[in-house]
C-alpha positions as CSV (number, residue, x, y, z in Angstrom):
1,X,87.4,73.1,117.3
2,X,87.7,76.1,115.0
3,X,87.3,74.3,111.7
4,X,86.3,71.1,109.9
5,X,88.6,69.5,107.3
6,X,88.0,68.3,103.8
7,X,90.1,67.4,100.8
8,X,90.0,69.8,97.8
9,X,90.1,68.0,94.4
10,X,89.5,71.0,92.1
11,X,90.4,74.7,91.9
12,X,87.9,77.5,92.6
13,X,88.2,81.3,92.6
14,X,89.8,81.2,96.0
15,X,92.7,79.3,94.4
16,X,93.2,76.3,96.7
17,X,96.0,73.9,95.9
18,X,94.7,70.7,94.4
19,X,94.6,67.5,96.4
20,X,95.6,69.3,99.6
21,X,93.9,68.7,102.9
22,X,92.9,72.1,104.2
23,X,90.5,73.3,106.9
24,X,87.0,73.8,105.4
25,X,85.4,76.5,107.4
26,X,86.8,79.4,109.3
27,X,85.0,80.4,112.5
28,X,85.2,84.2,112.9
29,X,83.7,86.8,115.2
30,X,82.2,90.1,114.3
31,X,83.6,93.0,116.4
32,X,82.5,96.5,115.3
33,X,83.6,97.1,111.7
34,X,85.9,94.0,111.5
35,X,85.5,90.3,111.4
36,X,88.3,88.6,113.4
37,X,89.7,85.1,113.7
38,X,92.9,83.5,115.1
39,X,95.8,83.5,112.7
40,X,95.9,79.7,112.4
41,X,94.5,76.7,110.4
42,X,92.1,77.7,107.5
43,X,92.5,81.4,108.1
44,X,96.3,81.2,107.8
45,X,96.1,78.9,104.8
46,X,93.7,81.2,103.0
47,X,95.8,84.2,103.7
48,X,99.0,82.6,102.4
49,X,97.3,81.3,99.3
50,X,95.0,84.2,98.3
51,X,95.6,87.1,100.8
52,X,92.2,87.1,102.4
53,X,92.3,89.3,105.5
54,X,95.1,91.2,107.2
55,X,97.2,89.6,109.8
56,X,97.8,91.5,113.0
57,X,99.6,89.7,115.7
58,X,97.9,86.4,116.4
59,X,94.7,87.3,114.6
60,X,93.5,87.9,111.1
61,X,91.0,90.7,110.5
62,X,88.6,90.8,107.5
63,X,87.0,93.8,106.0
64,X,83.2,93.5,105.8
65,X,83.2,92.8,102.1
66,X,85.9,90.1,102.5
67,X,83.9,88.4,105.2
68,X,80.7,88.6,103.1
69,X,82.5,87.0,100.2
70,X,83.9,84.1,102.3
71,X,80.5,83.6,103.9
72,X,78.9,83.3,100.4
73,X,81.6,80.9,99.3
74,X,81.0,78.8,102.5
75,X,84.6,79.3,103.7
76,X,83.7,81.4,106.8
77,X,81.1,81.0,109.5
78,X,80.4,84.2,111.3
79,X,79.5,84.2,115.0
80,X,78.2,87.0,117.1
81,X,78.3,85.9,120.7
82,X,76.9,82.3,120.6
83,X,74.8,82.9,117.5
84,X,75.7,82.2,113.9
85,X,74.9,84.9,111.5
86,X,73.8,84.0,107.9
87,X,74.6,85.9,104.7
88,X,71.4,87.9,104.6
89,X,71.4,88.9,108.2
90,X,75.1,89.9,107.9
91,X,74.3,92.1,104.9
92,X,71.4,93.8,106.8
93,X,73.5,94.4,109.9
94,X,76.7,95.4,108.1
95,X,74.8,98.0,105.9
96,X,74.3,100.0,109.2
97,X,78.1,100.2,109.6
98,X,78.8,100.7,105.8
99,X,75.8,102.0,103.8
100,X,77.5,101.3,100.4
101,X,78.3,97.7,101.4
102,X,76.3,96.1,98.6
103,X,77.7,98.3,95.9
104,X,81.3,97.6,97.1
105,X,80.6,93.9,97.6
106,X,79.3,93.5,94.0
107,X,82.5,94.9,92.6
108,X,84.7,93.0,95.2
109,X,83.0,89.7,94.3
110,X,83.3,90.2,90.6
111,X,87.0,90.9,90.8
112,X,87.7,88.0,93.2
113,X,85.7,85.7,91.0
114,X,88.0,86.8,88.1
115,X,91.0,85.8,90.1
116,X,92.3,89.2,91.3
117,X,93.5,89.9,94.8
118,X,91.5,92.9,96.1
119,X,92.3,94.8,99.3
120,X,90.9,98.0,100.8
121,X,92.5,101.3,99.8
122,X,91.4,103.8,102.4
123,X,94.9,105.2,102.7
124,X,94.8,105.9,98.9
125,X,91.4,107.6,99.2
126,X,89.7,104.9,97.2
127,X,87.5,101.9,97.9
128,X,89.9,99.1,96.7
129,X,93.3,98.5,95.4
130,X,93.7,95.6,93.0
131,X,96.7,93.5,92.2
132,X,97.4,92.1,88.7
133,X,96.8,88.3,88.4
134,X,99.5,86.3,90.0
135,X,100.8,89.2,92.1
136,X,100.3,89.2,95.9
137,X,100.6,92.2,98.2
138,X,104.1,92.5,99.3
139,X,105.5,91.0,96.1
140,X,104.7,94.1,94.1
141,X,102.4,97.2,94.2
142,X,98.7,97.2,93.3
143,X,98.1,98.0,89.6
144,X,94.7,99.8,90.1
145,X,92.6,101.7,92.6
146,X,88.9,101.3,92.2
147,X,85.9,103.4,92.8
148,X,82.6,101.5,92.7
149,X,79.7,103.6,91.3
150,X,76.0,102.7,90.7
151,X,74.9,103.5,87.1
152,X,72.2,105.8,88.4
153,X,74.5,108.0,90.5
154,X,76.1,111.3,89.4
155,X,79.5,112.8,90.1
156,X,81.0,116.3,89.5
157,X,84.0,117.0,87.3
158,X,85.8,118.1,90.5
159,X,85.1,114.7,92.2
160,X,86.2,112.8,89.0
161,X,89.3,114.9,88.7
162,X,90.2,114.3,92.4
163,X,89.9,110.5,91.9
164,X,92.1,110.6,88.8
165,X,94.7,112.8,90.6
166,X,94.8,110.3,93.6
167,X,95.4,107.4,91.1
168,X,98.1,109.4,89.3
169,X,99.9,110.5,92.5
170,X,100.0,106.9,93.8
171,X,101.2,105.6,90.5
172,X,98.2,103.4,90.0
173,X,95.7,103.1,87.3
174,X,92.2,104.4,88.0
175,X,89.2,102.0,87.4
176,X,85.7,103.2,87.7
177,X,83.5,100.1,88.4
178,X,79.9,100.8,87.3
179,X,77.2,98.5,88.6
180,X,73.7,98.1,87.2
181,X,70.4,96.9,88.7
182,X,71.3,93.2,87.9
183,X,74.7,93.6,89.8
184,X,76.7,93.3,86.6
185,X,79.9,95.4,86.6
186,X,81.5,97.4,83.8
187,X,85.0,98.7,84.3
188,X,86.4,101.9,82.8
189,X,90.1,102.6,83.1
190,X,91.0,106.3,83.2
191,X,94.5,107.5,82.2
192,X,96.3,110.8,82.0
193,X,97.4,111.7,78.6
194,X,99.7,114.4,77.4
195,X,98.7,116.2,74.2
């Protein structure tokens, strides 16, 4: 069996429908840089409701930050072969694939906990694209592209300008998400202005 069932009586940041019986835990497998599960049961419900993962044929693939979030929220159990991987082990192993994983995860988790749908944005040259509340991918375009930055890091004006140009050319707003040592996130929205 790929999942257990339970009845949800209250809403949480993953936005489940009240009083609906839904599968509790998704069983997924880690393959390279993706976490994959069949497109059925809990995985399909979660995708339909909150757009976790990306469907591809009969499977749903999760970015590493998505899988980490779902593991933390106890909505996904990750298997590697016959072993189950816990949150801390996954972070340690996934950092080898994605060195900035924790920085990206802190921003991803903060936005998801605030009720936003967050998707990867590699084709836009950014870390994430974020949809306004109530909007799902496919219904409208993302409102922002986001670049997570640690408060101790530096950037050049050239890099900053390039990020702003990418946002402007894709008709999205640029958000710089600055994280601190306590994993708090501060967002700065950057806009083009004409004098």
